[in-house]
Backbone as a printed PyTorch tensor [residue, N CA C, xyz], in Angstrom:
tensor([[[  0.8660,  -1.1980,   0.0110],
         [  0.0320,  -0.0290,  -0.0030],
         [  0.8150,   1.2400,   0.0020]],

        [[  1.9930,   1.2330,   0.6850],
         [  2.8130,   2.4310,   0.7830],
         [  3.8120,   2.5040,  -0.3440]],

        [[  4.0320,   1.4340,  -1.0420],
         [  5.0200,   1.4830,  -2.1850],
         [  6.4280,   1.3180,  -1.7030]],

        [[  6.6170,   1.0410,  -0.3670],
         [  7.9730,   0.9080,   0.1250],
         [  8.7090,  -0.3060,  -0.3970]],

        [[  7.9410,  -1.2450,  -0.8920],
         [  8.5930,  -2.4820,  -1.4330],
         [  9.4910,  -2.1970,  -2.6200]],

        [[  9.3160,  -1.0850,  -3.3380],
         [ 10.0720,  -0.7940,  -4.4890],
         [ 11.5300,  -0.4460,  -4.0750]],

        [[ 11.7620,  -0.1580,  -2.7670],
         [ 13.1060,   0.1200,  -2.3320],
         [ 13.8040,  -1.1690,  -1.8630]],

        [[ 13.1180,  -2.2810,  -1.7720],
         [ 13.7320,  -3.5300,  -1.3800],
         [ 14.0240,  -4.3500,  -2.5470]],

        [[ 14.6910,  -3.7340,  -3.5190],
         [ 15.0860,  -4.4400,  -4.7480],
         [ 16.5260,  -4.1840,  -5.0490]],

        [[ 17.1630,  -5.0830,  -5.8510],
         [ 18.5560,  -4.8470,  -6.2170],
         [ 18.7020,  -3.7480,  -7.2130]],

        [[ 17.6560,  -3.4750,  -7.9430],
         [ 17.7150,  -2.3270,  -8.8590],
         [ 17.8360,  -0.9730,  -8.0820]],

        [[ 17.0560,  -0.8910,  -7.0010],
         [ 17.1120,   0.3040,  -6.2360],
         [ 18.4610,   0.3990,  -5.5040]],

        [[ 19.0070,  -0.7320,  -5.0670],
         [ 20.3130,  -0.7400,  -4.4430],
         [ 21.4350,  -0.2880,  -5.3610]],

        [[ 21.3430,  -0.7830,  -6.6270],
         [ 22.2860,  -0.4040,  -7.6710],
         [ 22.2010,   1.1010,  -7.9830]],

        [[ 21.0160,   1.6010,  -7.9640],
         [ 20.7790,   3.0400,  -8.3220],
         [ 21.3050,   3.9400,  -7.2390]],

        [[ 21.1090,   3.5600,  -5.9440],
         [ 21.4360,   4.4410,  -4.8690],
         [ 22.7010,   4.0500,  -4.0800]],

        [[ 23.4840,   3.1480,  -4.6510],
         [ 24.6170,   2.6060,  -3.9010],
         [ 25.6330,   3.7100,  -3.5230]],

        [[ 25.8310,   4.6560,  -4.3690],
         [ 26.8090,   5.7040,  -4.1040],
         [ 26.3880,   6.4940,  -2.8580]],

        [[ 25.1430,   6.8860,  -2.8210],
         [ 24.6000,   7.6550,  -1.6740],
         [ 24.6540,   6.8040,  -0.3930]],

        [[ 24.2900,   5.5670,  -0.5010],
         [ 24.3000,   4.6120,   0.6710],
         [ 25.7210,   4.4660,   1.2240]],

        [[ 26.6750,   4.2500,   0.3740],
         [ 28.0420,   4.0400,   0.7780],
         [ 28.5950,   5.3660,   1.4510]],

        [[ 28.2320,   6.5040,   0.9080],
         [ 28.5980,   7.7770,   1.5280],
         [ 27.9970,   7.8790,   2.9120]],

        [[ 26.7430,   7.5410,   3.0690],
         [ 26.1150,   7.5980,   4.3700],
         [ 26.8430,   6.7230,   5.4080]],

        [[ 27.2400,   5.5100,   4.9400],
         [ 27.9260,   4.5980,   5.8330],
         [ 29.2470,   5.2380,   6.2910]],

        [[ 29.9860,   5.8600,   5.3340],
         [ 31.2720,   6.4680,   5.6680],
         [ 31.1720,   7.6820,   6.5050]],

        [[ 30.1200,   8.4980,   6.2970],
         [ 30.0030,   9.8120,   6.9750],
         [ 29.2260,   9.6160,   8.3050]],

        [[ 28.2920,   8.7080,   8.3510],
         [ 27.4750,   8.5680,   9.5690],
         [ 27.2940,   7.0710,   9.9040]],

        [[ 28.4060,   6.4260,  10.2090],
         [ 28.4720,   4.9460,  10.4190],
         [ 27.5010,   4.5070,  11.4550]],

        [[ 27.5080,   5.1660,  12.6340],
         [ 26.6870,   4.7160,  13.7440],
         [ 25.2130,   4.8390,  13.4120]],

        [[ 24.8100,   6.0130,  12.9190],
         [ 23.4100,   6.2600,  12.5640],
         [ 22.9130,   5.2810,  11.4990]],

        [[ 23.7530,   5.1170,  10.4880],
         [ 23.3960,   4.1600,   9.4100],
         [ 23.2080,   2.7720,   9.8990]],

        [[ 24.0860,   2.3340,  10.8110],
         [ 24.0190,   0.9930,  11.3920],
         [ 22.7930,   0.8320,  12.2480]],

        [[ 22.4930,   1.8370,  13.0650],
         [ 21.2850,   1.7730,  13.9020],
         [ 20.0170,   1.7930,  13.0540]],

        [[ 20.0140,   2.6010,  11.9980],
         [ 18.8530,   2.6180,  11.1030],
         [ 18.6210,   1.2910,  10.3600]],

        [[ 19.7520,   0.7130,   9.8880],
         [ 19.6370,  -0.5940,   9.2660],
         [ 19.1100,  -1.6470,  10.2020]],

        [[ 19.6450,  -1.6820,  11.4250],
         [ 19.2030,  -2.6940,  12.4360],
         [ 17.7490,  -2.4490,  12.7830]],

        [[ 17.3100,  -1.2370,  12.9310],
         [ 15.9320,  -0.9410,  13.2670],
         [ 15.0120,  -1.4470,  12.1700]],

        [[ 15.3320,  -1.1750,  10.9190],
         [ 14.4870,  -1.6690,   9.8010],
         [ 14.4680,  -3.1850,   9.7630]],

        [[ 15.6260,  -3.8260,  10.0070],
         [ 15.7240,  -5.3040,   9.9570],
         [ 14.8130,  -5.9100,  11.1130]],

        [[ 14.9190,  -5.2700,  12.3010],
         [ 14.0760,  -5.8230,  13.4100],
         [ 12.5980,  -5.7000,  13.0720]],

        [[ 12.1670,  -4.5820,  12.5020],
         [ 10.7770,  -4.4160,  12.1720],
         [ 10.3030,  -5.4200,  11.1080]],

        [[ 11.1480,  -5.6520,  10.0880],
         [ 10.8200,  -6.5620,   9.0320],
         [ 10.6060,  -8.0040,   9.5730]],

        [[ 11.5270,  -8.4250,  10.5210],
         [ 11.4300,  -9.8050,  11.1060],
         [ 10.2550,  -9.8780,  12.0180]],

        [[ 10.0930,  -8.8330,  12.9030],
         [  9.0940,  -8.9160,  13.9190],
         [  7.6450,  -8.8760,  13.3440]],

        [[  7.5230,  -8.1820,  12.1910],
         [  6.1610,  -8.1750,  11.5190],
         [  6.0530,  -9.1280,  10.3620]],

        [[  7.0500, -10.0250,  10.1790],
         [  7.0240, -11.0230,   9.1650],
         [  6.8190, -10.4170,   7.8030]],

        [[  7.5230,  -9.3130,   7.5510],
         [  7.4130,  -8.6520,   6.2150],
         [  8.3710,  -9.2620,   5.2360]],

        [[  8.0500,  -9.2130,   3.9870],
         [  9.0110,  -9.6620,   2.9540],
         [ 10.2300,  -8.7320,   2.8380]],

        [[ 11.3400,  -9.3240,   2.3660],
         [ 12.5400,  -8.4810,   2.1880],
         [ 13.6920,  -8.8510,   3.0360]],

        [[ 13.5410,  -9.8150,   3.8910],
         [ 14.6420, -10.2310,   4.8330],
         [ 15.9080, -10.6520,   4.1090]],

        [[ 15.7710, -11.4600,   3.0470],
         [ 16.9710, -11.9160,   2.2880],
         [ 17.6610, -10.7770,   1.6110]],

        [[ 16.8910,  -9.8430,   1.0310],
         [ 17.4910,  -8.6900,   0.4090],
         [ 18.2180,  -7.7950,   1.4180]],

        [[ 17.6110,  -7.6050,   2.5910],
         [ 18.2110,  -6.8040,   3.6310],
         [ 19.5250,  -7.4410,   4.1530]],

        [[ 19.5600,  -8.7610,   4.2070],
         [ 20.7840,  -9.4120,   4.6640],
         [ 21.9150,  -9.1990,   3.6450]],

        [[ 21.5950,  -9.2750,   2.4060],
         [ 22.6110,  -8.9600,   1.3710],
         [ 23.1000,  -7.5040,   1.4500]],

        [[ 22.1510,  -6.6020,   1.6480],
         [ 22.4120,  -5.1910,   1.8140],
         [ 23.3480,  -4.9920,   2.9760]],

        [[ 23.1720,  -5.7460,   4.1020],
         [ 24.0130,  -5.6080,   5.2260],
         [ 25.4660,  -5.8640,   4.8800]],

        [[ 25.7260,  -6.9440,   4.1020],
         [ 27.0560,  -7.2390,   3.6680],
         [ 27.5840,  -6.2020,   2.6890]],

        [[ 26.7380,  -5.7110,   1.8460],
         [ 27.1030,  -4.6500,   0.8730],
         [ 27.5580,  -3.3760,   1.5870]],

        [[ 26.8410,  -2.9870,   2.6230],
         [ 27.1200,  -1.7450,   3.3000],
         [ 28.2260,  -1.7980,   4.2900]],

        [[ 28.2680,  -2.9240,   5.0490],
         [ 29.1220,  -3.0040,   6.2280],
         [ 30.2250,  -4.0160,   6.1230]],

        [[ 30.2090,  -4.9060,   5.0820],
         [ 31.2350,  -5.9220,   4.9570],
         [ 30.8480,  -7.1100,   5.7560]],

        [[ 31.7090,  -8.2030,   5.6820],
         [ 31.3750,  -9.4520,   6.2810],
         [ 31.2700,  -9.4490,   7.8240]],

        [[ 32.2270,  -8.8450,   8.4730],
         [ 32.3260,  -8.8930,   9.9160],
         [ 31.1420,  -8.0510,  10.5580]],

        [[ 31.1260,  -6.8140,  10.1890],
         [ 30.0770,  -5.9550,  10.7600],
         [ 28.6820,  -6.3240,  10.3110]],

        [[ 28.6450,  -6.6640,   8.9400],
         [ 27.3650,  -7.0140,   8.3850],
         [ 26.7340,  -8.2590,   9.1360]],

        [[ 27.5590,  -9.2490,   9.3550],
         [ 27.1360, -10.4420,  10.1070],
         [ 26.6880, -10.0840,  11.5330]],

        [[ 27.3860,  -9.2480,  12.1830],
         [ 27.0970,  -8.8270,  13.5590],
         [ 25.7510,  -8.1110,  13.5430]],

        [[ 25.5590,  -7.1960,  12.6880],
         [ 24.3300,  -6.3670,  12.7230],
         [ 23.1190,  -7.2450,  12.3340]],

        [[ 23.3050,  -8.0900,  11.3210],
         [ 22.1490,  -8.9430,  10.8880],
         [ 21.7780,  -9.9470,  11.9320]],

        [[ 22.7540, -10.6460,  12.5570],
         [ 22.4740, -11.6590,  13.5400],
         [ 21.7670, -11.0430,  14.7530]],

        [[ 22.2770,  -9.9460,  15.1960],
         [ 21.6580,  -9.2930,  16.3610],
         [ 20.2120,  -8.7930,  16.0430]],

        [[ 20.0560,  -8.2010,  14.8920],
         [ 18.7200,  -7.6980,  14.4880],
         [ 17.7250,  -8.7810,  14.2660]],

        [[ 18.1130,  -9.8810,  13.5420],
         [ 17.2480, -10.9660,  13.2910],
         [ 16.8290, -11.6600,  14.5550]],

        [[ 17.7440, -11.8150,  15.4380],
         [ 17.4410, -12.5080,  16.7690],
         [ 16.4930, -11.6560,  17.6530]],

        [[ 16.7350, -10.3350,  17.6690],
         [ 15.8580,  -9.4440,  18.3980],
         [ 14.4440,  -9.4960,  17.8370]],

        [[ 14.3520,  -9.3530,  16.4820],
         [ 13.0450,  -9.3240,  15.8220],
         [ 12.3020, -10.6000,  16.0140]],

        [[ 13.0100, -11.7370,  15.8550],
         [ 12.3680, -13.0620,  16.0730],
         [ 11.9040, -13.2610,  17.4790]],

        [[ 12.7570, -12.8010,  18.4240],
         [ 12.4110, -12.9240,  19.8600],
         [ 11.2160, -12.0870,  20.2240]],

        [[ 11.1370, -10.9070,  19.6100],
         [ 10.0100, -10.0390,  19.8730],
         [  8.7380, -10.6550,  19.3930]],

        [[  8.7620, -11.2880,  18.2110],
         [  7.5920, -11.9670,  17.6820],
         [  7.2340, -13.1760,  18.5430]],

        [[  8.2380, -13.8990,  19.0470],
         [  8.0300, -15.0210,  19.9150],
         [  7.3040, -14.5920,  21.2170]],

        [[  7.6810, -13.4630,  21.7710],
         [  7.0840, -12.9820,  22.9920],
         [  5.6360, -12.5560,  22.7600]],

        [[  5.4360, -11.8800,  21.6230],
         [  4.0620, -11.4250,  21.3090],
         [  3.1660, -12.6210,  21.1140]],

        [[  3.7120, -13.7340,  20.5520],
         [  2.9070, -14.9090,  20.3000],
         [  2.4720, -15.5770,  21.5990]],

        [[  3.1110, -15.2400,  22.7410],
         [  2.7360, -15.7810,  24.0020],
         [  1.6770, -14.9520,  24.7160]],

        [[  1.3110, -13.8240,  24.1420],
         [  0.3580, -12.9340,  24.8160],
         [ -1.0720, -13.2790,  24.4420]],

        [[ -1.9520, -12.3160,  24.7130],
         [ -3.4210, -12.5450,  24.5180],
         [ -3.7800, -12.7100,  23.0610]],

        [[ -2.9250, -12.3280,  22.1340],
         [ -3.2640, -12.4750,  20.7280],
         [ -2.7360, -13.7620,  20.1400]],

        [[ -2.3470, -14.6410,  21.0140],
         [ -1.7720, -15.9450,  20.5580],
         [ -2.7490, -16.7280,  19.7440]],

        [[ -4.0330, -16.7260,  20.1140],
         [ -5.0870, -17.4870,  19.3980],
         [ -5.1790, -16.9950,  17.9680]],

        [[ -5.0720, -15.6780,  17.7340],
         [ -5.1940, -15.1050,  16.3930],
         [ -3.9630, -15.5430,  15.5510]],

        [[ -2.7980, -15.5110,  16.1770],
         [ -1.5990, -15.9100,  15.4410],
         [ -1.5830, -17.4670,  15.2430]],

        [[ -2.1100, -18.2070,  16.1440],
         [ -2.1150, -19.6930,  16.0420],
         [ -2.9440, -20.1540,  14.8540]],

        [[ -3.9700, -19.3410,  14.5650],
         [ -4.8890, -19.6980,  13.4270],
         [ -4.1460, -19.6520,  12.1050]],

        [[ -3.0200, -18.8860,  12.0990],
         [ -2.2730, -18.7920,  10.8180],
         [ -1.3930, -20.0060,  10.5820]],

        [[ -1.1410, -20.8210,  11.6140],
         [ -0.2680, -21.8720,  11.5150],
         [ -0.7480, -23.1010,  10.6840]],

        [[ -2.1010, -23.2550,  10.7490],
         [ -2.7180, -24.4160,  10.0570],
         [ -2.0200, -25.7170,  10.4100]],

        [[ -1.6010, -26.5730,   9.5130],
         [ -1.0300, -27.8700,   9.8350],
         [  0.4450, -27.8090,  10.3000]],

        [[  1.0650, -26.6310,  10.2320],
         [  2.4660, -26.5350,  10.6670],
         [  2.6630, -26.9650,  12.1610]],

        [[  1.6650, -26.5820,  12.9820],
         [  1.7890, -26.8660,  14.4430],
         [  1.9450, -28.3660,  14.7360]],

        [[  1.0790, -29.1490,  14.1240],
         [  1.1680, -30.5670,  14.4110],
         [  2.3870, -31.2110,  13.8540]],

        [[  2.8940, -30.7640,  12.6430],
         [  4.0750, -31.2810,  12.0470],
         [  5.2820, -31.1020,  12.8870]],

        [[  5.3480, -29.9940,  13.7010],
         [  6.5240, -29.6520,  14.4650],
         [  6.4470, -30.1200,  15.9280]],

        [[  5.2630, -30.5000,  16.3850],
         [  5.0380, -30.7470,  17.8260],
         [  5.9420, -31.8050,  18.3490]],

        [[  6.0270, -32.9320,  17.7250],
         [  6.8550, -34.0520,  18.2340],
         [  8.3550, -33.6930,  18.3500]],

        [[  8.8430, -32.9950,  17.3550],
         [ 10.2580, -32.6030,  17.3400],
         [ 10.6160, -31.6520,  18.4800]],

        [[  9.7080, -30.7190,  18.8100],
         [  9.9490, -29.7810,  19.9210],
         [  9.8480, -30.4730,  21.2460]],

        [[  8.9970, -31.4880,  21.3570],
         [  8.8320, -32.2340,  22.5920],
         [ 10.0950, -33.0930,  22.8810]],

        [[ 10.7450, -33.5860,  21.8750],
         [ 11.8590, -34.4430,  22.1200],
         [ 13.1200, -33.7110,  22.4500]],

        [[ 13.4000, -32.6340,  21.6910],
         [ 14.6480, -31.8370,  21.9760],
         [ 14.4530, -30.5040,  21.2720]],

        [[ 13.9080, -29.6090,  22.0770],
         [ 13.4970, -28.2770,  21.4930],
         [ 14.6780, -27.5070,  20.8970]],

        [[ 15.8270, -27.5280,  21.6210],
         [ 16.9890, -26.7190,  21.1600],
         [ 17.5240, -27.2170,  19.8100]],

        [[ 17.7630, -28.5240,  19.7670],
         [ 18.3740, -29.0800,  18.5210],
         [ 17.4070, -29.1160,  17.3610]],

        [[ 16.1460, -29.3060,  17.6540],
         [ 15.0970, -29.3080,  16.6150],
         [ 14.9510, -27.8680,  16.0030]],

        [[ 14.9170, -26.8800,  16.8970],
         [ 14.8270, -25.5160,  16.3940],
         [ 16.1220, -25.0840,  15.6790]],

        [[ 17.2550, -25.5250,  16.1990],
         [ 18.5390, -25.2370,  15.5490],
         [ 18.5670, -25.7780,  14.1380]],

        [[ 18.0900, -27.0070,  13.9590],
         [ 18.0370, -27.6140,  12.5890],
         [ 17.1530, -26.8490,  11.7040]],

        [[ 16.0400, -26.4100,  12.1850],
         [ 15.0760, -25.6470,  11.3440],
         [ 15.6510, -24.2630,  10.9490]],

        [[ 16.4560, -23.6750,  11.8370],
         [ 17.1020, -22.4320,  11.5460],
         [ 18.2040, -22.5850,  10.4510]],

        [[ 18.8800, -23.7170,  10.5630],
         [ 19.9810, -23.9980,   9.5670],
         [ 19.4020, -24.2770,   8.1580]],

        [[ 18.3050, -25.0530,   8.1590],
         [ 17.6920, -25.3730,   6.8690],
         [ 16.2720, -24.8270,   6.8030]],

        [[ 15.9660, -23.8850,   5.9190],
         [ 14.6690, -23.2870,   5.8880],
         [ 13.6130, -24.1570,   5.2290]],

        [[ 13.3050, -25.2980,   5.8660],
         [ 12.2810, -26.2270,   5.3510],
         [ 10.9060, -25.5290,   5.5280]],

        [[ 10.7380, -24.8590,   6.6900],
         [  9.4230, -24.2200,   6.9880],
         [  9.6790, -22.7020,   6.7730]],

        [[  8.5800, -21.9580,   6.4810],
         [  8.6840, -20.5250,   6.3750],
         [  9.2570, -19.8790,   7.6470]],

        [[  9.9950, -18.8360,   7.4980],
         [ 10.7180, -18.2090,   8.6390],
         [  9.7150, -17.7480,   9.7300]],

        [[  8.6330, -17.1420,   9.3140],
         [  7.6480, -16.6130,  10.3000],
         [  6.9660, -17.7800,  11.0520]],

        [[  6.8520, -18.9360,  10.4270],
         [  6.2960, -20.1200,  11.0800],
         [  7.2620, -20.6150,  12.1550]],

        [[  8.4840, -20.7130,  11.8880],
         [  9.5160, -21.0970,  12.8360],
         [  9.6360, -20.1010,  13.9890]],

        [[  9.3750, -18.8420,  13.6950],
         [  9.3450, -17.8340,  14.7660],
         [  8.2260, -18.0020,  15.7290]],

        [[  7.0490, -18.4730,  15.2280],
         [  5.8470, -18.4920,  16.0160],
         [  5.5570, -19.8310,  16.7150]],

        [[  5.7200, -20.9770,  15.9820],
         [  5.3030, -22.2490,  16.5120],
         [  5.9740, -22.5270,  17.8870]],

        [[  7.2430, -22.2860,  18.1270],
         [  7.8320, -22.5710,  19.4150],
         [  7.1060, -21.9990,  20.5700]],

        [[  6.5430, -20.7530,  20.3310],
         [  5.7940, -20.0770,  21.3830],
         [  4.5400, -20.8740,  21.7580]],

        [[  3.9140, -21.4900,  20.7790],
         [  2.6850, -22.2130,  21.0300],
         [  2.9190, -23.5900,  21.6450]],

        [[  4.1120, -24.1050,  21.5220],
         [  4.4540, -25.4150,  22.0230],
         [  5.2630, -25.3960,  23.3060]],

        [[  5.3150, -24.2210,  23.9410],
         [  5.8990, -24.1030,  25.2720],
         [  7.4260, -24.0920,  25.3270]],

        [[  8.0830, -23.7810,  24.2340],
         [  9.5350, -23.6450,  24.2260],
         [  9.9630, -22.4710,  25.1230]],

        [[ 10.9640, -22.7130,  25.9380],
         [ 11.4560, -21.6530,  26.8310],
         [ 12.1320, -20.5150,  26.0340]],

        [[ 12.0320, -19.2950,  26.5330],
         [ 12.6370, -18.1420,  25.8940],
         [ 14.1510, -18.3290,  25.6740]],

        [[ 14.8220, -18.8220,  26.7210],
         [ 16.3170, -19.0570,  26.6530],
         [ 16.6520, -19.9660,  25.5100]],

        [[ 15.9130, -21.0880,  25.4440],
         [ 16.1410, -22.0930,  24.3870],
         [ 15.9400, -21.4690,  22.9830]],

        [[ 14.8460, -20.7480,  22.9000],
         [ 14.4460, -20.1230,  21.6210],
         [ 15.5170, -19.1390,  21.1750]],

        [[ 15.9490, -18.3040,  22.1680],
         [ 16.8760, -17.1850,  21.8560],
         [ 18.2010, -17.7780,  21.2800]],

        [[ 18.7890, -18.6590,  22.0440],
         [ 20.1360, -19.2010,  21.6600],
         [ 20.0790, -20.0810,  20.4590]],

        [[ 19.0330, -20.8980,  20.2780],
         [ 18.9370, -21.6620,  19.0480],
         [ 18.7810, -20.7980,  17.8140]],

        [[ 18.0530, -19.6990,  17.9280],
         [ 17.9260, -18.7610,  16.8690],
         [ 19.1950, -18.0390,  16.5940]],

        [[ 19.8380, -17.5610,  17.6610],
         [ 21.1190, -16.8370,  17.5150],
         [ 22.1570, -17.6610,  16.7630]],

        [[ 22.3020, -18.9140,  17.1730],
         [ 23.2910, -19.7760,  16.5810],
         [ 22.8800, -20.2900,  15.2070]],

        [[ 21.6200, -20.6170,  15.1040],
         [ 21.1250, -21.3150,  13.8820],
         [ 21.1280, -20.4340,  12.6240]],

        [[ 20.9380, -19.1020,  12.8110],
         [ 20.8500, -18.2180,  11.6350],
         [ 22.2060, -17.8280,  11.1500]],

        [[ 23.2580, -18.1030,  11.8640],
         [ 24.5440, -17.6010,  11.4860],
         [ 25.0720, -18.1070,  10.1420]],

        [[ 25.0860, -19.3960,   9.9080],
         [ 25.6240, -19.9590,   8.6380],
         [ 24.9000, -19.3800,   7.4300]],

        [[ 23.5290, -19.4910,   7.4250],
         [ 22.8240, -19.0110,   6.2630],
         [ 22.9360, -17.5360,   6.0070]],

        [[ 22.9620, -16.7830,   7.1210],
         [ 23.0870, -15.3310,   6.9990],
         [ 24.4870, -14.9870,   6.4180]],

        [[ 25.5140, -15.7180,   6.8720],
         [ 26.8730, -15.4280,   6.3640],
         [ 27.0190, -15.6370,   4.8170]],

        [[ 26.2540, -16.6120,   4.3160],
         [ 26.2230, -16.8650,   2.8910],
         [ 25.7820, -15.6300,   2.1530]],

        [[ 24.6440, -15.1110,   2.5670],
         [ 24.0380, -13.9390,   1.9710],
         [ 24.8820, -12.7110,   2.1240]],

        [[ 25.4940, -12.5640,   3.3390],
         [ 26.2630, -11.3520,   3.6610],
         [ 27.5820, -11.4090,   2.8120]],

        [[ 28.2090, -12.5530,   2.6700],
         [ 29.4000, -12.6500,   1.8390],
         [ 29.1060, -12.2670,   0.3740]],

        [[ 27.9270, -12.6520,  -0.1570],
         [ 27.4990, -12.1940,  -1.4690],
         [ 27.3530, -10.7110,  -1.5200]],

        [[ 26.7440, -10.1480,  -0.4760],
         [ 26.5420,  -8.7410,  -0.4120],
         [ 27.8080,  -7.9740,  -0.4000]],

        [[ 28.8520,  -8.4950,   0.2820],
         [ 30.1630,  -7.8800,   0.4290],
         [ 30.8010,  -7.7540,  -0.9350]],

        [[ 30.4780,  -8.6690,  -1.8640],
         [ 31.0960,  -8.6170,  -3.2370],
         [ 30.1380,  -8.0920,  -4.2970]],

        [[ 29.0360,  -7.4400,  -3.8130],
         [ 28.0050,  -7.0480,  -4.7700],
         [ 28.4420,  -5.9050,  -5.6780]],

        [[ 29.3820,  -5.0500,  -5.2230],
         [ 29.7950,  -3.9630,  -6.0390],
         [ 30.4120,  -4.4230,  -7.3630]],

        [[ 31.1340,  -5.5110,  -7.2730],
         [ 31.7350,  -6.0890,  -8.4770],
         [ 30.7100,  -6.5690,  -9.4990]],

        [[ 29.6010,  -7.1240,  -8.9740],
         [ 28.5230,  -7.6180,  -9.8240],
         [ 27.8140,  -6.3660, -10.4780]],

        [[ 27.5980,  -5.3200,  -9.7270],
         [ 27.0200,  -4.1540, -10.2590],
         [ 27.8890,  -3.5340, -11.3570]],

        [[ 29.2100,  -3.4690, -11.1190],
         [ 30.1530,  -2.9310, -12.0520],
         [ 30.1930,  -3.7230, -13.3430]],

        [[ 29.9740,  -5.0480, -13.2610],
         [ 29.9840,  -5.8360, -14.4310],
         [ 28.7370,  -5.7290, -15.2870]],

        [[ 27.6440,  -5.2100, -14.6450],
         [ 26.3980,  -5.0810, -15.3550],
         [ 25.6000,  -6.2830, -15.4030]],

        [[ 25.9750,  -7.3380, -14.6780],
         [ 25.2390,  -8.6140, -14.7030],
         [ 23.9880,  -8.5240, -13.8850]],

        [[ 22.9550,  -9.3570, -14.2560],
         [ 21.7250,  -9.4330, -13.4770],
         [ 22.0390, -10.2320, -12.2110]],

        [[ 21.2560,  -9.9550, -11.1790],
         [ 21.5380, -10.5910,  -9.8770],
         [ 20.1330, -10.8600,  -9.2060]],

        [[ 20.0680, -12.0080,  -8.5200],
         [ 18.8430, -12.3060,  -7.7520],
         [ 19.2730, -13.0810,  -6.4850]],

        [[ 18.4510, -12.8880,  -5.4410],
         [ 18.7600, -13.5780,  -4.1990],
         [ 18.6210, -15.1020,  -4.3110]],

        [[ 17.7100, -15.5020,  -5.1860],
         [ 17.5070, -16.9700,  -5.3240],
         [ 18.7230, -17.6520,  -5.8730]],

        [[ 19.5530, -16.9540,  -6.6460],
         [ 20.7020, -17.5850,  -7.2480],
         [ 21.8910, -17.8660,  -6.2780]],

        [[ 21.7020, -17.3510,  -5.0310],
         [ 22.8230, -17.5320,  -4.0160],
         [ 22.8630, -18.9670,  -3.5290]],

        [[ 21.6710, -19.5800,  -3.3740],
         [ 21.6580, -20.9160,  -2.7510],
         [ 21.9080, -21.9610,  -3.8400]],

        [[ 23.2100, -22.0520,  -4.1590],
         [ 23.6940, -23.0680,  -5.0750],
         [ 23.6370, -24.4620,  -4.4730]],

        [[ 23.7060, -25.5140,  -5.2540],
         [ 23.7050, -26.8680,  -4.6450],
         [ 24.8040, -27.0750,  -3.5700]],

        [[ 25.9740, -26.4880,  -3.7890],
         [ 27.0700, -26.6880,  -2.8230],
         [ 26.6860, -25.9760,  -1.4700]],

        [[ 26.1050, -24.7960,  -1.5680],
         [ 25.7170, -24.0880,  -0.3780],
         [ 24.6320, -24.8590,   0.3710]],

        [[ 23.6400, -25.3210,  -0.3990],
         [ 22.5080, -26.0890,   0.1640],
         [ 23.0390, -27.3530,   0.8900]],

        [[ 23.9310, -28.0410,   0.2230],
         [ 24.5250, -29.2780,   0.7920],
         [ 25.2280, -28.9850,   2.0830]],

        [[ 25.9490, -27.9010,   2.1310],
         [ 26.6730, -27.5620,   3.3960],
         [ 25.7080, -27.2230,   4.4920]],

        [[ 24.6270, -26.5480,   4.1730],
         [ 23.6330, -26.2250,   5.2220],
         [ 22.8840, -27.4400,   5.7010]],

        [[ 22.6240, -28.3870,   4.7550],
         [ 21.9980, -29.6340,   5.0910],
         [ 22.8890, -30.4290,   6.0660]],

        [[ 24.1610, -30.4250,   5.7810],
         [ 25.1070, -31.0980,   6.6490],
         [ 25.1130, -30.5260,   8.0900]],

        [[ 25.0850, -29.1970,   8.1910],
         [ 25.0630, -28.5880,   9.5270],
         [ 23.7110, -28.9610,  10.2040]],

        [[ 22.6460, -28.9840,   9.4940],
         [ 21.3480, -29.3240,  10.0980],
         [ 21.3420, -30.7760,  10.6290]],

        [[ 21.9480, -31.6700,   9.8470],
         [ 21.9930, -33.0990,  10.2640],
         [ 22.8190, -33.1690,  11.5450]],

        [[ 23.9380, -32.4900,  11.6240],
         [ 24.7410, -32.4650,  12.8370],
         [ 23.9440, -32.0260,  14.0570]],

        [[ 23.1190, -30.9920,  13.8550],
         [ 22.3210, -30.5080,  14.9840],
         [ 21.2700, -31.4900,  15.4370]],

        [[ 20.8560, -32.3830,  14.5220],
         [ 19.8440, -33.3880,  14.7980],
         [ 20.4160, -34.6300,  15.4040]],

        [[ 21.7140, -34.8260,  15.4650],
         [ 22.2980, -36.0370,  15.9490],
         [ 21.8930, -36.3580,  17.4170]],

        [[ 21.8680, -35.3710,  18.2790],
         [ 21.3880, -35.7050,  19.6670],
         [ 20.0160, -36.3320,  19.7310]],

        [[ 19.1250, -35.8420,  18.8570],
         [ 17.7870, -36.3860,  18.8070],
         [ 17.7930, -37.8610,  18.3120]],

        [[ 18.5380, -38.1130,  17.2020],
         [ 18.6750, -39.4520,  16.6710],
         [ 19.3140, -40.3650,  17.6870]],

        [[ 20.2980, -39.8970,  18.4040],
         [ 20.9740, -40.7070,  19.4190],
         [ 20.0190, -41.1060,  20.5450]],

        [[ 19.1780, -40.1440,  20.9520],
         [ 18.2410, -40.3390,  22.0090],
         [ 17.2110, -41.4200,  21.6080]],

        [[ 16.7550, -41.3870,  20.3390],
         [ 15.8030, -42.3490,  19.8670],
         [ 16.4770, -43.6910,  19.7720]],

        [[ 17.7240, -43.7670,  19.3390],
         [ 18.4240, -45.0320,  19.2390],
         [ 18.5510, -45.7290,  20.5840]],

        [[ 18.9680, -44.9010,  21.6030],
         [ 19.1640, -45.4470,  22.9520],
         [ 17.8240, -45.9020,  23.5650]],

        [[ 16.7030, -45.1770,  23.2450],
         [ 15.4070, -45.5500,  23.7820],
         [ 14.9730, -46.9110,  23.2060]],

        [[ 15.2410, -47.1370,  21.8850],
         [ 14.8490, -48.3610,  21.3110],
         [ 15.7870, -49.5350,  21.8220]],

        [[ 17.0190, -49.1890,  22.1020],
         [ 17.9920, -50.1640,  22.5500],
         [ 17.5660, -50.7090,  23.9370]],

        [[ 17.0490, -49.7770,  24.7620],
         [ 16.6670, -50.1440,  26.1220],
         [ 15.2740, -50.8430,  26.2420]],

        [[ 14.4930, -50.6200,  25.1790],
         [ 13.1070, -51.1910,  25.2250],
         [ 13.1400, -52.6580,  24.8020]]])
């Protein structure tokens, strides 16, 4: 309705990159705080544009600072949504989950931290669903916070690294899309990380069957 989505495109980033880079150089703190505030709002309200913003973070601030700002912002935004989901409007939010709730229930009951960590590493479910469902299934805030903080790091770094090299893509005049980042090699690496995070759950199941 506001038309703000036109600014969450790579064409807009290409067009305004000179001004944006100057703002980062001249007003680093203000630019960083503004970027983080926008990111938090996008995640907390489940708005589209998170992947683009993550790439922009790498483009503006580089790998180290970009990763720091994105991880902090995404975790704060997701945690804010998690806390809201536990309030009086939980019923309204729960109605949006549909079949997702049942599909995830057993995994969270067995090992909430590792199950959530795996879902953060591999985006099998929509991001807003993973933000909300743990609140409805009684996951503790501490568990949710740290699984989110750790789990989003690898995937975010992939996008941020691409953003850090985005200037060369713009200079070459090539077309670019966020979807092209998740190559088979990247996906395979993330799947491997997710499997590692699920090993404690698999071990627990194996031991239970062994004792029965």
